[in-house]
Chimera marker file (.cmm) of the C-alpha trace (Angstrom):
<marker_set name="trace">
<marker id="1" x="-0.046" y="-0.053" z="0.052" r="1" g="1" b="0" radius="0.5"/>
<marker id="2" x="1.332" y="3.552" z="-1.050" r="1" g="1" b="0" radius="0.5"/>
<marker id="3" x="1.409" y="6.412" z="0.882" r="1" g="1" b="0" radius="0.5"/>
<marker id="4" x="-0.224" y="9.192" z="-0.577" r="1" g="1" b="0" radius="0.5"/>
<marker id="5" x="1.799" y="12.354" z="-1.305" r="1" g="1" b="0" radius="0.5"/>
<marker id="6" x="0.151" y="15.943" z="-0.784" r="1" g="1" b="0" radius="0.5"/>
<marker id="7" x="0.787" y="17.883" z="-3.982" r="1" g="1" b="0" radius="0.5"/>
<marker id="8" x="2.275" y="21.423" z="-3.469" r="1" g="1" b="0" radius="0.5"/>
<marker id="9" x="1.022" y="24.189" z="-5.261" r="1" g="1" b="0" radius="0.5"/>
<marker id="10" x="2.750" y="24.799" z="-8.456" r="1" g="1" b="0" radius="0.5"/>
<marker id="11" x="4.475" y="21.311" z="-7.679" r="1" g="1" b="0" radius="0.5"/>
<marker id="12" x="5.492" y="20.727" z="-11.187" r="1" g="1" b="0" radius="0.5"/>
<marker id="13" x="6.871" y="24.306" z="-11.798" r="1" g="1" b="0" radius="0.5"/>
<marker id="14" x="8.660" y="23.984" z="-8.405" r="1" g="1" b="0" radius="0.5"/>
<marker id="15" x="10.367" y="20.637" z="-9.455" r="1" g="1" b="0" radius="0.5"/>
<marker id="16" x="11.463" y="22.308" z="-13.020" r="1" g="1" b="0" radius="0.5"/>
<marker id="17" x="13.436" y="24.687" z="-11.049" r="1" g="1" b="0" radius="0.5"/>
<marker id="18" x="14.410" y="22.299" z="-8.695" r="1" g="1" b="0" radius="0.5"/>
<marker id="19" x="15.943" y="19.960" z="-11.334" r="1" g="1" b="0" radius="0.5"/>
<marker id="20" x="17.838" y="23.156" z="-12.506" r="1" g="1" b="0" radius="0.5"/>
<marker id="21" x="18.936" y="24.360" z="-8.998" r="1" g="1" b="0" radius="0.5"/>
<marker id="22" x="19.693" y="20.214" z="-8.146" r="1" g="1" b="0" radius="0.5"/>
<marker id="23" x="22.142" y="20.060" z="-11.416" r="1" g="1" b="0" radius="0.5"/>
<marker id="24" x="23.753" y="23.575" z="-10.360" r="1" g="1" b="0" radius="0.5"/>
<marker id="25" x="24.196" y="22.299" z="-6.926" r="1" g="1" b="0" radius="0.5"/>
<marker id="26" x="25.804" y="19.131" z="-7.846" r="1" g="1" b="0" radius="0.5"/>
<marker id="27" x="27.782" y="20.394" z="-10.251" r="1" g="1" b="0" radius="0.5"/>
<marker id="28" x="28.932" y="23.003" z="-7.946" r="1" g="1" b="0" radius="0.5"/>
<marker id="29" x="30.066" y="20.436" z="-5.280" r="1" g="1" b="0" radius="0.5"/>
<marker id="30" x="32.363" y="18.841" z="-7.961" r="1" g="1" b="0" radius="0.5"/>
<marker id="31" x="31.211" y="15.641" z="-8.036" r="1" g="1" b="0" radius="0.5"/>
<marker id="32" x="29.451" y="15.287" z="-11.101" r="1" g="1" b="0" radius="0.5"/>
<marker id="33" x="29.144" y="16.578" z="-14.713" r="1" g="1" b="0" radius="0.5"/>
<marker id="34" x="25.661" y="16.088" z="-16.255" r="1" g="1" b="0" radius="0.5"/>
<marker id="35" x="25.891" y="15.652" z="-20.099" r="1" g="1" b="0" radius="0.5"/>
<marker id="36" x="23.129" y="16.730" z="-22.307" r="1" g="1" b="0" radius="0.5"/>
<marker id="37" x="22.122" y="13.329" z="-23.011" r="1" g="1" b="0" radius="0.5"/>
<marker id="38" x="21.524" y="12.219" z="-19.613" r="1" g="1" b="0" radius="0.5"/>
<marker id="39" x="17.901" y="11.368" z="-18.877" r="1" g="1" b="0" radius="0.5"/>
<marker id="40" x="15.916" y="13.413" z="-16.306" r="1" g="1" b="0" radius="0.5"/>
<marker id="41" x="15.184" y="10.241" z="-14.411" r="1" g="1" b="0" radius="0.5"/>
<marker id="42" x="19.012" y="9.812" z="-13.793" r="1" g="1" b="0" radius="0.5"/>
<marker id="43" x="19.526" y="13.445" z="-13.116" r="1" g="1" b="0" radius="0.5"/>
<marker id="44" x="16.442" y="13.283" z="-10.413" r="1" g="1" b="0" radius="0.5"/>
<marker id="45" x="18.062" y="10.078" z="-8.578" r="1" g="1" b="0" radius="0.5"/>
<marker id="46" x="21.491" y="11.575" z="-8.430" r="1" g="1" b="0" radius="0.5"/>
<marker id="47" x="20.411" y="14.919" z="-7.087" r="1" g="1" b="0" radius="0.5"/>
<marker id="48" x="18.268" y="13.192" z="-4.574" r="1" g="1" b="0" radius="0.5"/>
<marker id="49" x="21.242" y="10.736" z="-3.380" r="1" g="1" b="0" radius="0.5"/>
<marker id="50" x="23.545" y="13.959" z="-3.359" r="1" g="1" b="0" radius="0.5"/>
<marker id="51" x="21.324" y="16.085" z="-1.372" r="1" g="1" b="0" radius="0.5"/>
<marker id="52" x="20.848" y="13.080" z="1.189" r="1" g="1" b="0" radius="0.5"/>
<marker id="53" x="24.347" y="12.347" z="1.265" r="1" g="1" b="0" radius="0.5"/>
<marker id="54" x="25.207" y="15.831" z="2.151" r="1" g="1" b="0" radius="0.5"/>
<marker id="55" x="22.257" y="15.543" z="4.785" r="1" g="1" b="0" radius="0.5"/>
<marker id="56" x="20.464" y="18.526" z="3.213" r="1" g="1" b="0" radius="0.5"/>
<marker id="57" x="17.274" y="16.405" z="2.795" r="1" g="1" b="0" radius="0.5"/>
<marker id="58" x="16.370" y="13.438" z="4.769" r="1" g="1" b="0" radius="0.5"/>
<marker id="59" x="16.613" y="9.978" z="3.050" r="1" g="1" b="0" radius="0.5"/>
<marker id="60" x="13.400" y="8.107" z="2.087" r="1" g="1" b="0" radius="0.5"/>
<marker id="61" x="13.254" y="4.364" z="2.714" r="1" g="1" b="0" radius="0.5"/>
<marker id="62" x="14.443" y="2.595" z="0.008" r="1" g="1" b="0" radius="0.5"/>
<marker id="63" x="10.973" y="1.023" z="-0.781" r="1" g="1" b="0" radius="0.5"/>
<marker id="64" x="9.731" y="4.653" z="-1.405" r="1" g="1" b="0" radius="0.5"/>
<marker id="65" x="12.454" y="5.735" z="-3.800" r="1" g="1" b="0" radius="0.5"/>
<marker id="66" x="10.559" y="6.198" z="-7.118" r="1" g="1" b="0" radius="0.5"/>
<marker id="67" x="10.486" y="9.016" z="-9.385" r="1" g="1" b="0" radius="0.5"/>
<marker id="68" x="7.254" y="10.829" z="-8.522" r="1" g="1" b="0" radius="0.5"/>
<marker id="69" x="8.444" y="10.686" z="-4.722" r="1" g="1" b="0" radius="0.5"/>
<marker id="70" x="11.607" y="12.177" z="-5.611" r="1" g="1" b="0" radius="0.5"/>
<marker id="71" x="10.220" y="14.757" z="-7.955" r="1" g="1" b="0" radius="0.5"/>
<marker id="72" x="7.908" y="15.795" z="-5.112" r="1" g="1" b="0" radius="0.5"/>
<marker id="73" x="10.983" y="15.721" z="-2.342" r="1" g="1" b="0" radius="0.5"/>
<marker id="74" x="13.120" y="17.847" z="-4.793" r="1" g="1" b="0" radius="0.5"/>
<marker id="75" x="9.885" y="20.313" z="-5.316" r="1" g="1" b="0" radius="0.5"/>
<marker id="76" x="9.594" y="20.583" z="-1.510" r="1" g="1" b="0" radius="0.5"/>
<marker id="77" x="13.627" y="21.319" z="-0.970" r="1" g="1" b="0" radius="0.5"/>
<marker id="78" x="13.616" y="23.917" z="-3.596" r="1" g="1" b="0" radius="0.5"/>
<marker id="79" x="10.586" y="25.621" z="-2.020" r="1" g="1" b="0" radius="0.5"/>
<marker id="80" x="12.206" y="25.783" z="1.116" r="1" g="1" b="0" radius="0.5"/>
<marker id="81" x="14.819" y="27.871" z="-0.439" r="1" g="1" b="0" radius="0.5"/>
<marker id="82" x="12.361" y="30.475" z="-1.859" r="1" g="1" b="0" radius="0.5"/>
<marker id="83" x="11.234" y="33.796" z="0.092" r="1" g="1" b="0" radius="0.5"/>
<marker id="84" x="7.602" y="33.193" z="1.669" r="1" g="1" b="0" radius="0.5"/>
<marker id="85" x="6.212" y="35.686" z="-1.049" r="1" g="1" b="0" radius="0.5"/>
<marker id="86" x="7.733" y="34.147" z="-4.160" r="1" g="1" b="0" radius="0.5"/>
<marker id="87" x="5.231" y="33.635" z="-6.918" r="1" g="1" b="0" radius="0.5"/>
<marker id="88" x="5.490" y="29.667" z="-6.889" r="1" g="1" b="0" radius="0.5"/>
<marker id="89" x="4.636" y="29.668" z="-3.302" r="1" g="1" b="0" radius="0.5"/>
<marker id="90" x="1.121" y="31.454" z="-3.784" r="1" g="1" b="0" radius="0.5"/>
<link id1="1" id2="2" r="1" g="1" b="0" radius="0.2"/>
<link id1="2" id2="3" r="1" g="1" b="0" radius="0.2"/>
<link id1="3" id2="4" r="1" g="1" b="0" radius="0.2"/>
<link id1="4" id2="5" r="1" g="1" b="0" radius="0.2"/>
<link id1="5" id2="6" r="1" g="1" b="0" radius="0.2"/>
<link id1="6" id2="7" r="1" g="1" b="0" radius="0.2"/>
<link id1="7" id2="8" r="1" g="1" b="0" radius="0.2"/>
<link id1="8" id2="9" r="1" g="1" b="0" radius="0.2"/>
<link id1="9" id2="10" r="1" g="1" b="0" radius="0.2"/>
<link id1="10" id2="11" r="1" g="1" b="0" radius="0.2"/>
<link id1="11" id2="12" r="1" g="1" b="0" radius="0.2"/>
<link id1="12" id2="13" r="1" g="1" b="0" radius="0.2"/>
<link id1="13" id2="14" r="1" g="1" b="0" radius="0.2"/>
<link id1="14" id2="15" r="1" g="1" b="0" radius="0.2"/>
<link id1="15" id2="16" r="1" g="1" b="0" radius="0.2"/>
<link id1="16" id2="17" r="1" g="1" b="0" radius="0.2"/>
<link id1="17" id2="18" r="1" g="1" b="0" radius="0.2"/>
<link id1="18" id2="19" r="1" g="1" b="0" radius="0.2"/>
<link id1="19" id2="20" r="1" g="1" b="0" radius="0.2"/>
<link id1="20" id2="21" r="1" g="1" b="0" radius="0.2"/>
<link id1="21" id2="22" r="1" g="1" b="0" radius="0.2"/>
<link id1="22" id2="23" r="1" g="1" b="0" radius="0.2"/>
<link id1="23" id2="24" r="1" g="1" b="0" radius="0.2"/>
<link id1="24" id2="25" r="1" g="1" b="0" radius="0.2"/>
<link id1="25" id2="26" r="1" g="1" b="0" radius="0.2"/>
<link id1="26" id2="27" r="1" g="1" b="0" radius="0.2"/>
<link id1="27" id2="28" r="1" g="1" b="0" radius="0.2"/>
<link id1="28" id2="29" r="1" g="1" b="0" radius="0.2"/>
<link id1="29" id2="30" r="1" g="1" b="0" radius="0.2"/>
<link id1="30" id2="31" r="1" g="1" b="0" radius="0.2"/>
<link id1="31" id2="32" r="1" g="1" b="0" radius="0.2"/>
<link id1="32" id2="33" r="1" g="1" b="0" radius="0.2"/>
<link id1="33" id2="34" r="1" g="1" b="0" radius="0.2"/>
<link id1="34" id2="35" r="1" g="1" b="0" radius="0.2"/>
<link id1="35" id2="36" r="1" g="1" b="0" radius="0.2"/>
<link id1="36" id2="37" r="1" g="1" b="0" radius="0.2"/>
<link id1="37" id2="38" r="1" g="1" b="0" radius="0.2"/>
<link id1="38" id2="39" r="1" g="1" b="0" radius="0.2"/>
<link id1="39" id2="40" r="1" g="1" b="0" radius="0.2"/>
<link id1="40" id2="41" r="1" g="1" b="0" radius="0.2"/>
<link id1="41" id2="42" r="1" g="1" b="0" radius="0.2"/>
<link id1="42" id2="43" r="1" g="1" b="0" radius="0.2"/>
<link id1="43" id2="44" r="1" g="1" b="0" radius="0.2"/>
<link id1="44" id2="45" r="1" g="1" b="0" radius="0.2"/>
<link id1="45" id2="46" r="1" g="1" b="0" radius="0.2"/>
<link id1="46" id2="47" r="1" g="1" b="0" radius="0.2"/>
<link id1="47" id2="48" r="1" g="1" b="0" radius="0.2"/>
<link id1="48" id2="49" r="1" g="1" b="0" radius="0.2"/>
<link id1="49" id2="50" r="1" g="1" b="0" radius="0.2"/>
<link id1="50" id2="51" r="1" g="1" b="0" radius="0.2"/>
<link id1="51" id2="52" r="1" g="1" b="0" radius="0.2"/>
<link id1="52" id2="53" r="1" g="1" b="0" radius="0.2"/>
<link id1="53" id2="54" r="1" g="1" b="0" radius="0.2"/>
<link id1="54" id2="55" r="1" g="1" b="0" radius="0.2"/>
<link id1="55" id2="56" r="1" g="1" b="0" radius="0.2"/>
<link id1="56" id2="57" r="1" g="1" b="0" radius="0.2"/>
<link id1="57" id2="58" r="1" g="1" b="0" radius="0.2"/>
<link id1="58" id2="59" r="1" g="1" b="0" radius="0.2"/>
<link id1="59" id2="60" r="1" g="1" b="0" radius="0.2"/>
<link id1="60" id2="61" r="1" g="1" b="0" radius="0.2"/>
<link id1="61" id2="62" r="1" g="1" b="0" radius="0.2"/>
<link id1="62" id2="63" r="1" g="1" b="0" radius="0.2"/>
<link id1="63" id2="64" r="1" g="1" b="0" radius="0.2"/>
<link id1="64" id2="65" r="1" g="1" b="0" radius="0.2"/>
<link id1="65" id2="66" r="1" g="1" b="0" radius="0.2"/>
<link id1="66" id2="67" r="1" g="1" b="0" radius="0.2"/>
<link id1="67" id2="68" r="1" g="1" b="0" radius="0.2"/>
<link id1="68" id2="69" r="1" g="1" b="0" radius="0.2"/>
<link id1="69" id2="70" r="1" g="1" b="0" radius="0.2"/>
<link id1="70" id2="71" r="1" g="1" b="0" radius="0.2"/>
<link id1="71" id2="72" r="1" g="1" b="0" radius="0.2"/>
<link id1="72" id2="73" r="1" g="1" b="0" radius="0.2"/>
<link id1="73" id2="74" r="1" g="1" b="0" radius="0.2"/>
<link id1="74" id2="75" r="1" g="1" b="0" radius="0.2"/>
<link id1="75" id2="76" r="1" g="1" b="0" radius="0.2"/>
<link id1="76" id2="77" r="1" g="1" b="0" radius="0.2"/>
<link id1="77" id2="78" r="1" g="1" b="0" radius="0.2"/>
<link id1="78" id2="79" r="1" g="1" b="0" radius="0.2"/>
<link id1="79" id2="80" r="1" g="1" b="0" radius="0.2"/>
<link id1="80" id2="81" r="1" g="1" b="0" radius="0.2"/>
<link id1="81" id2="82" r="1" g="1" b="0" radius="0.2"/>
<link id1="82" id2="83" r="1" g="1" b="0" radius="0.2"/>
<link id1="83" id2="84" r="1" g="1" b="0" radius="0.2"/>
<link id1="84" id2="85" r="1" g="1" b="0" radius="0.2"/>
<link id1="85" id2="86" r="1" g="1" b="0" radius="0.2"/>
<link id1="86" id2="87" r="1" g="1" b="0" radius="0.2"/>
<link id1="87" id2="88" r="1" g="1" b="0" radius="0.2"/>
<link id1="88" id2="89" r="1" g="1" b="0" radius="0.2"/>
<link id1="89" id2="90" r="1" g="1" b="0" radius="0.2"/>
</marker_set>
């Protein structure tokens, strides 16, 4: 039985920005260089694992590591970096 994920307002847009920020974060750490041919799925998983390894986000139980939950987790991570009055949080 899966656990329901409460969607964020503007979650798709937050995720899109989170992916860009996550790539910048990971590459900025000097641990990876993404290629144009890398799939979004591959980037999502790598960014999630990098953020969890750096203790920036909490690790999910391994049975909950799926693209949908990782997209949600990255959107939450990014939303917490934005000012309260940011348009994506309204």
